[in-house]
N, C-alpha and C positions, 0 to 999 in steps of 0.2 A: 761705658762710654769710650770713645777713641781719642787718641792724641789730636791736637788741633789741626795739623795738616791732613791727617786721615779723616778727621771729622768733617773738614771742609769738603773733601772729595765725596764723602758719604752723603752729606746734605745735598750736594749737587746731584748725586744719584737719586736721592729721595725726591727732589724737585722734579726730576725727569720722570720718575716712576709714579708720581702722585696725580697724573692726569686722571680725571674722573672715569671710572669704569663701573660696570655693573657687577658687584660681587656675587658669589654664590649665596643662595638663600641661607640666612643665619639660622643656627639651631634655636629651637624654642627655649628661652631661658626659664628658670624657675620663677614663680610668682614673686615680684619684688616685695620687700618689706615696706611697711608704711613709712614714708620719708619723715625724718625728724624735722621739727620746726627750726627755722633759722636760729642761730645762736643769739641770745638776748644781749646784743651789744649795740653801741651807738654809732659804730663805724660801718661804712658800706663795703669795706675791703675785708676779705677773710682768706685764710690759708690753712690747709691741713698739712701737718708734717708727717712724712714717712721716712723711715730710716732703714737702709738696706744693708745686707751682708753681715748680719749677726752670726757669730758673736763678735767678729772683728773684720773690718774691711782693710784691704791693702796687704802689706806683709803680715804674716802671723807674728805676733809679739810675744808669744809664750803666756802661760797662765798668770803669773803675778802682774805683768804689765797690762794684760787684757782685763784682768779684774779691776785694777786701778782705773783704767780708762773707762770701763763700764760704770763703775761707782761714780766717777766724776761727771760723766755724761748724763746719767739718770738724775743725779742731784740737780744739775742745771735745768734739765727738762721739767722736773717737778717744780723747782723754784719759779720757773717761767709760766707755770700753769698750762703746759702744752699737752694735749691728749694725742700723743703720737702713736703710730703703728710701726712695729719693728718687723722686718722681713728677714727670715732665717734661712741660712744654708746649713742643712743638717750635717754635711760632711765636716764643717768646722768644729763640730763637737768631737770628731774623730772616734775611732774604735780602739784607741790606745789606752795606756794606763792613766792618761790625763782626763779621760772622758768624765769621770765623776766631778772633777773640779770644773771642767768646761760646762757641764750641765748646770752646776750651781751658778755659774756666771749668767747663763741664759735665764735661770730662774729669777735673777735679779730684776729682769724686765717685767716678768709677771708680778713679782712682789711689789713693783712700783705702780702696778695698776694699768700697765700698757698692753694693748692687744698685740698678738703675734700673727704674722701671715707667712705664707709659703713663698720662698724665693728659689725653689728646687733644692736638691741635695748638693750638687757639685757646681752650680752656676754655669750650665752650658748655654750655648747660643742656639735658638731655634732656627736661625738662618743656616747654621753649619752642622746641625745634629738631626739625624733621621727622626721623624715624628714619633715612632714607637719608642725609640730610645729616650727621647725627651720626656714623653709621658711617664715612662718608667722612672726617670730621675725625679720627676715631680712627686710621684707616689712614694719614692724612697725618702723624700723630704718631709713626709707628713707625720710619722708616728709620734715623735717627741713633742712637736708643737701642738698637735691635736690633743695629746694628753695634758699638756700644760693649759691649753685653753679650756679643756673639760674640767680641770681642777677649779677653774674660776666660774664654771657654769656657762661657758660661752662656746659657740661652735668655731671651727676654723673656716673663715669665710673669704679671705682675700688672697689673691695671687699677684705677684709682681714678676714680669718677664725679666730675666737677666739681660743686661745690656739694652733693655727696652726693645729687644728684637722680637717682633710679633709674628714672624714667618716670612719665608722667602717668596711666597706667592699666595694668592687669595685662597686657593684650594686648601693649602696646608693650614693657613690661618683659620679658616672656617672649621676645619676638622678639629683643630686644637681647641677652639672656643666651644665647640660642641662637647668635647671631652671635659673641659672646665665646668660647663653648666651641669653636666651629669654628676660631677663630684661636688656640686654646690658652691663653686667659687664665683666671686666677683673679681674682675680684673681691676687692679689698682693702677690707674693711668697716672701720668706725670704731665703737668702743664708748666711747671716752673723748674727747669733743669739748670744745672751748673756743673762745674768741673771740680767739686770738692775732693773727689777721689785722687786727682792728679796732684793737687796741692798737698794733700795728706801724705802721699807717697814720699815726697821729698822732705816734708815736715818731719815725719817720723825718722827718716834717715838722718836728718840734721840733729835731732835729739839723741839718737843712738851714738852719733859721733861727739856729742857734747857741744855742738855749735849753736849756742842759744841765740846769738845775733842773727844767724841765717834763719833759724826757726821763727824768730820774731818778724823778720822781713817777709817770709813766706806767709805768715798768718795775716799780716797787714794787707798783703796783696790779695789773699783769699777773700777777706771781708770786702775789699773794694770791688773785686770781681763779682761777688755775690750780689752786692747792691746794684752794680751796673746791669746784672742779669735781671734783677727784679724790675728795674726801670725799663729795660727792653721789653719784657713781657707785659708790663702795664701799657706800653705803647701798642703792642700787638693786640691786646684784648680790646683796646679802644677802636683800632682799625677794623677788627673782625666783628665785635659785638656792640660797640658803642657804649659799653658799661663795664664796670669791674665784674669779673667772674670769681667764683670761689675756687681758688687755686689748690693744686696738690704739689707740694714741694718735695723734691728728692734730695735727701742727704744720705750719708753713710756712717756706720758705726765705726768711728776712728778717733785717734788722739786729737786731731785737729779740731773736730767738733766738740770733743769732750772738754778741751781747753778753752773753746771760744763760743760755745753755744749761747751763753748769756749775751754776747755781742751780736750773734746772729739774730736772736729774738728781738734785740733792741732795734736792729735795722727794720724789721717788719713793724714793730710797734710805732717807731718814728714815722713810718710811711702810712700809718692809719689802719693797720691790719689787726683783726681779731684772730685768735687761734681756735679752730673748730675741729671736729672729728672728721675722719675720712668719709663716714656715712653722710654727714651734713654737707660736705663738699660735693659729693656725687649727686645730691638732690638738685644741684644747679642744672637748669635746662641745657646748658652748654654741653654737658656730657651725653646728651642725646643727639648731638651733631653727627651727620654721616661721617664715617671713617673708612675709606676704601684703600688705604695704603697697605702695601706689602712690599718688602724689599730688604736690602742689606743694612739700612741705616737704623740706628736706635735714636729716634727723634721724639720731641715733645708732641703730645696729642694736639697742641695748638697748631703745629705745622701740618699734622695730618688732616685736621679739620679744614684749614685754610686751603690746602691743595685739593682736598676732596670736593670742596665747593667749586674749584676751577677758577677762582678769582685771583689768587696770589696777591692778597692784600698786604702782605708783610714781606720785607726783604730779609729772609732768614739768614742770608750770608753776613748780615750785620750783627748777628748775635755775638755778644762779648766772648772773647777767648782768654785763656790765661796769658799773663805777660811772657815775653820771650825768655826771661831768665828762668822761670818756672818750667817751661817746656824743655829748655836746654838741660836743666838739672834732671828732669824726668827721663829724657832720652838717654842721658849718660848713665843714670841708675839702672836702666834696662839692660845695658851692655856690661855692667860691672857686677861682681858678687855683692851680696848684702853686706852692709858695714858691720 
């Protein structure tokens, strides 16, 4: 995701680019699996949780701190009864002396019963990376997670685009989607986006400096931002579909979520959501909506669907942004050495 000012400009580009066009003929996908039945819950709202940038998002925290973060995050995910999927960047396991310890951290996810997906090896952007190079990076991201999935008797089946960049043009996007289908992948879309990555960047810096008061302020702002984002997307789904859809939430593997996932889960439960699998979410007919977007912005699939329809039923510029103090801290951190 991009900082707020850049994100606003990119959304503007996305709105301009999202005029309905006729895309190249899509590749023939593999035969779909039989959809799962809806989760047996009494609520009409549901969300699948996906967690990107394993083993750690944001600044690299080193092995001891990353292990502690992972242990805390997985404990909260299990306690909340959330069947999440974790998307891995193979390069974060490194080829250094720390690789065995980092691999054990990744194994914690499998040991917790969570599915792993491919997020490429080095987290490149398909908008800025030649297609052949990008495909090679995806392949480089497969061996470890494919082996871990096989240990659990499961295939490697989900791919998440870094930055949610699905291609600079429709031809590139169609070619890559054909490549994904040939390798047996299903794209993991995102309908419920937020800026947890930005909050986390300054949150971890505050903890590194020992500034607990600032970390608490950032965490409170994050939870408020997340709930405002949920409210925004609930309005968007009503405008577009006239009903709740089964959402896919994007979070990142980081200290902020490790420390506050219980509160994150409480936000959704308070608003009447059940936690479901990604497979159950993708059984919603909403995910069969036309999507003809290609361009520089990494945006929610709901924006893509809205503008592929040509109706522009939602004012996407009203999507909540992080508060100014968080953005200012983030911009300052980009220009300074790590604390």
